[in-house]
N, C-alpha and C positions, 0 to 999 in steps of 0.2 A: 504494500500500500504506500502511495506517495504521501509523505507528511508535508505539512505547511513549510517546514524548514527546507525540505528537499525541493519543493516547488520554488522557493525563493533562491535557492542555490542554482537551480537550473536556469531561472530567469536571469540571474546575475551572469552566469556563464554565457548565455545567449547574447546579452548586451555586450559583454566583453568581446565575444567572437565577432559581432557585427562591427564593433569599433576597430578591432584588429584588421578586419577585411578591408576597411577603408584605407589603411596605410600600407597594405601589402602591395608591392609592385605587380603590375599586370603580368609580367613575364614569369612571376613566381607563383601565381595563383593556381595553376594546374598542379604544381607539385604539392602545394598546401592542401588542395582538394584531395589528391591521392593519399596524403598522410592521414587526413581525417577519415577517408574511406577505409584505410587499413585499421585505424583506431576503432571504427564501427565494427569491423570483423572481430576484433579482440573483445569488445564489449559484448558482442553476441555470444561468443564462446563462454563468457562469464555469466551469461544469463541476465545481463544488465540491459533491459529493454529500453528504458528511458535514455541511458547513455548511448545505446545503439542508434536510436532515432535522432538524438541530438548530433551525434557524429556524422550521420548521413546528411542531415539538414545543413550542417556546416560545410560538408564536402561539396554539396551542390551550390552553396553560396559562393564558394571560392571558384568552383568550376561549373558554370551554368550549362555547359554542354556535355557533362559527364553522364552519359546515358545509363551506364550500369548502376551508378549511385542513385539516380532517380528511380530506376526499376526496383532496386532493393528497398528504397524508402517507400515506394508504393506498396510493396509486399507487406512491410511492417504496418503501414496505415491500414491495409486491408485486414490483416490479422487482428487488429485492435478495433475494428468496426468503424474506422474513419474513412468511409467510402468516398466521399467527395474529395478529400485530400489525396486519396489513392488515385482517383481519376485524374486529377491534375498532375500528379507525379508521373503516371504512365504516359500521359499526353506529352509531357516535356521530354521523357525518355525517347519517345517515338520521333519527336521533332529533332532531337539530337542525333538519333541513329535509326532511320526508318526500316532497317532490315533485321530487327530483332524480333523474330517470330514469338518467342515466349512472352514478350511484353504485350504484343497484341492479344495473346491468349489470356494473360492476366487482366488486361483491360476488359476483355469480354466477361470475365468473371465478375468484375465490379459492376459492369453494366447490367448483368443478369440480376445481381443483388438489388440494383436500383430500379428494376422493372423496365429498363430501357432495352427491350429485347431486340428490336430491329437493328439498333446500333451494335448490340452484342453479336448479332449474326454477321454484320459487316466486319467487325473486328476479328471474329473467328475465321471468316473466309480470307481475310488479309493474312492471318497467321498461316493458314494452309497453303496459300500461294507461295509463301516463303519456305514452309516446311510441310510438305504434303503428308508426312507420316507422323506428325506431332499428335500424340494421343490426346493431350489435354485440349487441343483445339477442336478435335472431333467431338470430345465429350461436351465441351461448352456449346458447340454448334447444335448438338442434339438438345441440350437443355434450353437454349434460346428458342429454337423452333417450337418446342413443346410449350414454353411459357407464353408464346404469342399465338398459340392455337394452330400452328402449322405442323401438325403431328405427322402427317404423311411424309413430310420432308425430313423429319427427325430420325426416321428409321435407318436411312443409309449411314449417317455419321455414327449412330449407335452401333450398328453392325461393324463398321470400320474400327471404332474404338475398341470393341471387344476382340477383334482380330489382332490389333496392334498390341494390346495389353490385356490378355484374358484373366483379369483379376476380379475380385468380388465386386468392386464398385462398377466396373464396366458391365458385368452381367446383371447387376441390379438395375442399371440405367436401361440396358437393352430390354430386360423383361418388362419394365414399366412402360416403355415406349411401345413395344409390340402389343402388350395387353390393351393399351389405349386404342390401338388400331384394330382390335379383335384378331390380331395375328397370334392366335392362341398357341399354335405349335411352337413358334419362335419363343414366345414368352415362357412356356413350360420348360423348353430346353434351356433357356437362359437361367431360370431360377434353379433348375436341377444342377446345372453346372456350378452355380454359386454355392449350392449346398455341398457339392463335392469338394469345393475349396475350403468351406467352413461350415461344417454341420451344426455349429452352435449359433449361426446367424439367425436370430429371431425374425428379423425383417424379411429375409428370404423365405422362411417358412410361412410367414403371414401373407406375403405377396403371392407365393405359390398357391396358397389356399384361395386367394381371391380369384386367380385364373381358373382354378378348378370349379369355383362357384359359377363363373361365367360360362363354363362348358357344361354346366349342370352335373358335374361329378361331385355331388354334395357330400358323399361319404369321405372322399379324399379331401375335400375342403375342410371338413370337420377335423380330420386327422392332422392336417397341416396347421390349422388354427390352434388345436390343442398342443401341438409341438411348440409353436411359437410362445404360447402362454407358459408352458413348462420351463422354457428358457428365460422368459421375461414375464413374470406374473403381473407386472405393472404396465403391460403393453396394451393400452386402451384400444388401439386400432384392431389388434388381434381379437379382443373380446367382442368388439363391434361386428367384425366380419364373421366371427363364430356365431353370433346371434342370428345373422342373416342365413347362415348355412343350416343352423338348427331349425329355423323357421321354414326353410324350403323342404326339409324332411319331415315336417309335422311334429317336431319335438318342441312344442310350444313352451312348456315349463322351463326347459333348458335355454330356449331363446330369451325368455324373460330374464332369467338369471344372468346370462351373458350380457344382455343389454344393460341391466342394472349395474353390473360390475364395471362396464365401460364408462358409465356415467359417474360412478363413484370415483373412478380414477381421473376422469376429465369431465367435470360438470358442464363445461361449455362445448361439448362435442355434439354438434347438431345431428350428424348422421346416426350417432348412437341413440339419441332421443327418437329419431325417425324410425329406426329399426325396432326399438322397444315399443313404440306406438303400434307398429305393424303386428308385433307379437301379442300385444294386448287385444287388438282387434280380432286376431285369429282365435282367441279364447273367449270372445264375446264380452270383453271388458271395455265397452265402447267409451264410457266416460274417461277412463284412464288413457285410452287410445287418443281421444281428442286432446286431452291435456298434454300428452307427449308430443303430438303433432304440432300443437301450438308452441310448445317450448322449442322445438327444432326450428320453427320458422322465425321465432324471435332471435335466435342465435344466428341463423343464416337465412335471410329472407328470400334468397334465390334458389333454395334447395327444392327443386321441382318435385322430387319424390315425396317429400314431407307434405307439400301442398296437396298432392294427388291422394296420398293416404288419408290425410285429414278430410278431404272431400268425401271419400268413400265412407268414413266413419260418420260424418255428418248426415250424408244422404240416407244411409241405412237406418238412422235414427229419425228420419223424416224431416230434417232441417234442410229443406231445399234452398232456402234463401241464401244461407252461407255455403251450403254444399256445392252448388254449381260453380261459384267463383273459385273454389279451391280445386274442384275436380278437373277443370279445364287446363290446369297445369300439366295434365297428362301429356299434352303435346310437347312439353319442354323436357320431359324425362329423357336423358340421353339414349337409353335403350329403346325408346319409342319414337325417336326423331325420324319418322318416316315421311314427313311432309315437307319437302325442301322449299316450297313456296311460302311457308309461314312467315318468313321474314321479308319477303319480297312484295307481297300483295296485302293491302290493308284488310284487317279483320272486320267482319260484319258483326255489329252488336245488336241487330234487331231493328234498325232504323229503316224508313222507307228508302227504296233504291230505284225509283222510276228512271228508266233510260239507261240503267247500268246492268252489267252481267255479274251474277253471283255464282261462284264455284263452291259447291258443297261436296266434300270428299269423305268417303267411308274410311275412318281412321282406326276402327277397332275390328272386332270379329263380325261374322255374318249375322249372328243374333242381334248384336247391337245395331247393325244397319237396318235389319228388319223392324226392330222396335222403333227406331227414330225417323224412318221415312214418313211416318204419320204426320210429321210437321210440314211437309212440303206444300200442301195446299194453302196453309196459313201464311207461309213465307211467300208463295207466289202471289198472294193477294196484296202484298206490300209493294208490288210493282216490279218492273225490270224483268230480266230473263234469268232463269235458273238452270244451271248445268249441274248434273249429278254424276259423280264418278264413283263406281263401285267395282268390286272384284268380278271376274268373269263368271264365276259360279252363280252370281246373283243377277247377272245381266238379263237373261230371259225372263226371270220372275218379275223384274222391274220394268220390262219393256214398255208397258203402257201405263206406268204409274202416274197418278194425278199429281200435278204440281211441278213437274220437271219438263222444261222445254227441250232439253237435250240430255241424253244418257250416254256416258262414255265409260270405257273399261279401263280400270287401273291395270297397269302393267308393271308389276314389282314396285309399285308406288313411285314410278318414274313419272311424276305428274308435270304436265305442261300447263302453266297458268298464265302465259303471256297474253292470252286473249280475254282476260277477265279483269274486272274492276275491283271486286271484293271477293273474299273467300271466308269460309268457316268450315271446320271439320264437323261431321255429323254429330259427334259427341258434344259440340258446343251449342246445338240448337235449343235444348231446354233452357240454358242460361240466356241465350239471345232473346227468347220469348218469355223470360221471367216465369218459368213454370213452377207452380207449387202443387200440393196434393189435390187442390180443388180445380186446377186448370189444365190437367193432363188431357191432351186431345185424345179422344177415344171414339172416333167414327168407325166403329167395327161393323162390317169388315172393311179394311182398306187395302187388302191384298186378296187375290183370288187365283183360281186355277184356270188355265187356258182350255176352252171346251174341247179342242182337238186332242189335247193330251189326256183329258179326263176320259174321253172315249177310247183312247189308245190303251189305257190301263184297266178299263172295265173288265175285260175277260180275265185278266191276271188276278183280280181280286174277287172273283165270284166265289161265294161260300153259302152253304145252307145254314150256317150257324146264326143264332139269334143276334149276336154282336160281332162286329169286326173291330178289333182293337190293335192299334200300332204301338210298338214300344221302342224306346231308345234307352240304353243303359250306360252309355259312356260318351263323353265329349272329347274335344280336342286334347290329346295327351300333352300338348305343349302349353296348355292353359295353366296359369299359376295356381289355380284352385282345383285342378283336376283331381288331385289326390283325395280331396274331400267330397267333391260333387259327383264323381262317377261311381258306379257299382258294377257288379258282374251279372252276367245273364242268369246264373244260378240263383241270384237273389229274387228273380221273378218267379222261380219255380213254385213258390207258395201259392201263386195265383193259378197254377195249372190245374188244381183240383176243382175249379169252377167250370162246370160244363156249359155247353152252348156258346162258346166263344172261339172265334177264329183269330189266332194271334199272328201278326205280321211284324217282322223285324225291319225296322227302318234304319238300323245301324249301318254306317259306312266305315270301312277302314279297320275294323276289328274282327279277327278271324274266329273268335270264340263262338260266334253264332252258328258255326258249322257243326259243332259237336253236339251230342245228345245232352239233354238236361232233364233227366228223370221222366216224369209224365208230362212235362211241359213241351207241347208240340208247337214249333215255331216255323212259319214260312218266311225265310229270309229274302228280303228284296234289295238289300244294300248294293249288291254288285250290279243290279239292273238299273239303279238310279243314276242318271247322268248329271243332273243339276237340280237346283231348288224348284224349278218349274215342274220337273218330274215329281218331286216330293209333294208339291202342292196338289198335283193331280191325284196322287195316291191318297192324300189326306181327305180329298173330296169324297172318297168312297168309304171312309171309316166312320164309326160311331163315336170313337173315343181314342185319344192318344194319352199314353202314360209314359213319361220320360223324365230323365234327370235334366238338369239345367243346361240345355244345349240350344242351338239355333232353331231346332224343330219346334220347341215349345213356343218360341216367338212367332214362328210362321203359323202354327195352329191357332194361336191367340189372335194374330192379325187377320186370319180368315174367319174368325168367329166360331171356331170349332170348340167342342168340349175337350178340354185339355187338363190333365192332372200332372202337376209338376212336383217332382220329388226333390226336396232341398236338404242340404246338410245343416248342421246346427248353426254354423255361421255362413249364411248364404251371401250371394252377391248383393250389392247395395240396392238394386232395383226391386228386390222382393220385400224390402223393409223388414219389420220384426213383428212377430206375434199374431199376425193376421192370416186367415185361411184364404183370403182373396187377394187379387192384385188390381190396383187402380189403373194399371196399364192395359189389362186384358180382362174385360168383364166376364168372359166365359171360362176363365181359368180358376182352378182350385189348387191351393198349395198344401202339400203334405210335408211337414217339417220334422226333422229329427228332434226328439225331446232332449237328447244328450249327444255329445260328440261321438260320432261313429255308430250310433244306434239306428241302423237301417232296418233291423228286425221289427222294431215298433212301427216304423213307417209302412213297411209292406203288410203288416198285420192290419193296420188301419185301412190301407188300400184294398185289401181283400174284403173287409167288411163293407166298405162303401161300394165295391164293385158288385157284390151280390145285390145290394139295394138298387144300384143303377140298372142292373140287368132286369130286375123285377119291374122297374119303372118304365122300361122299354118294351115290356111284354106285349102290349097291345098296339105298338107302333108298326104299321105295315112295312114289310121288308124294303120295298122299292123307295119308300120315302126317306130311308136312311142316307141315301146319297145327298151330299150337301151341294147346293148350287152356290159355288164360290166364285163365279165369274164377276170380276169388278173391272169396269171400264169407265 
């Protein structure tokens, strides 16, 4: 620690030095500068930092073109956090001797610390022109590119740095850069190599776990996170990442414990609050989920995932006023950034748009799109021209949909928006129209089957049974909630003992429908279904659909069919809480798990209700069961 007496002595020496410099002849100044340069080296060997700085400062006072002295002085300033002074010292070194590649490299380091990343890129490139194999310059160039958002350009210098010096730091940088680019193979290899060099590196274990999480290798992510924590129990990021991995595998208690541990270590860790909120939501602790989401946003207002998660918790509790504002942050979640025009075309907020073109893009799943196209007529009534972009599988179903002047097909979300004046993703329509529980548009039916397809499917669905019932037991396996919302075909077997029912499998993409299921006889149609227009035509021939939360329940509800939806204990936000009906679909009935994982109770209730439903249909003529679902 520098004492007041020490400071006074240094100041006195500095004054004396400046006074001496005035009387030293010009021809002798270089020699004096060299002498102080040598003195600085001696001070450095003794560990005398203040003496070293003073000696270098004196050296450059006597020899203003002494590049090496300026460079070393800059290094000392940098080591002591005096970045602006380091910047000036490096600039003077370069002026004195423009061919010193390490000085450009050190200058880049300072500029990165000062968040002047474009200048850091220029300094790193200057260093590499002088020394193409300078490791530090490649490493700095990688860092500068990443800091200014030019991540794709960062990969090449990261790879080169690791090739030049395959050490722990290089592999950590390479892994981080590759992970940010979703180059998971490169990232995994980099972190594995880092651990080969140092198996005790907690950061490498933690980052490896993060890559495993991105590749949905959740068990490996948990193992890596636990290894990181074993090495560094106070590693808050590792606890936070472990919470996310536990959450993805349905280990909700463990996720809560890990999230709470991360926050105990770092109370200002926004992502930890976000992950803890998601774990609370997954266990039905919605008030705590909302509080955690709000805490995350206070700490980091731009954390899109926290806003989105908070929106889901608010919406499921019926708070649509606050929920929509938070939920639309979904568009900003990095993993969901599939709409490149979001920052190029003004967002529509529900205002009149006469004389303008509005692009509405399906930004979530098929079911979400089916649910939300109900808004199109109300939007069209506000003037202008409406363009709707949806996935190819929905295109035939929406071919004649009301409220759209033009229908376009999304191609891998490569959306062209140059011909539009305004845009809004489909998921933003409830917010734009200020939807609350009393104002949900429900002009059922708003979708229907094409008559020619209905006739095409008629022979395929002929049955002498009293009821024709379609079932779906699993949704998209890539859906974040699929672990909880999907069941197995054998779960439906309890319904097989009810006679007089013809069962039709509407499941696509899951092979288990081919196998026997006890006395439950199923006619599988999945492989014959081409698109949602085919599905609509099949539904037109059925009396009832029983399904887990998938796109088909939305389609059946939009067509005004009798639809029974089977929900997990913690359902998607749109199904709200505690009610057997849905304000989105008047003909839908909801069967909810009374406890997490309790599908047996759900199917027992369905069996009871199915017997009653069959009796209620006993006197309905067979031919009248076909539903006229044409909507034009």
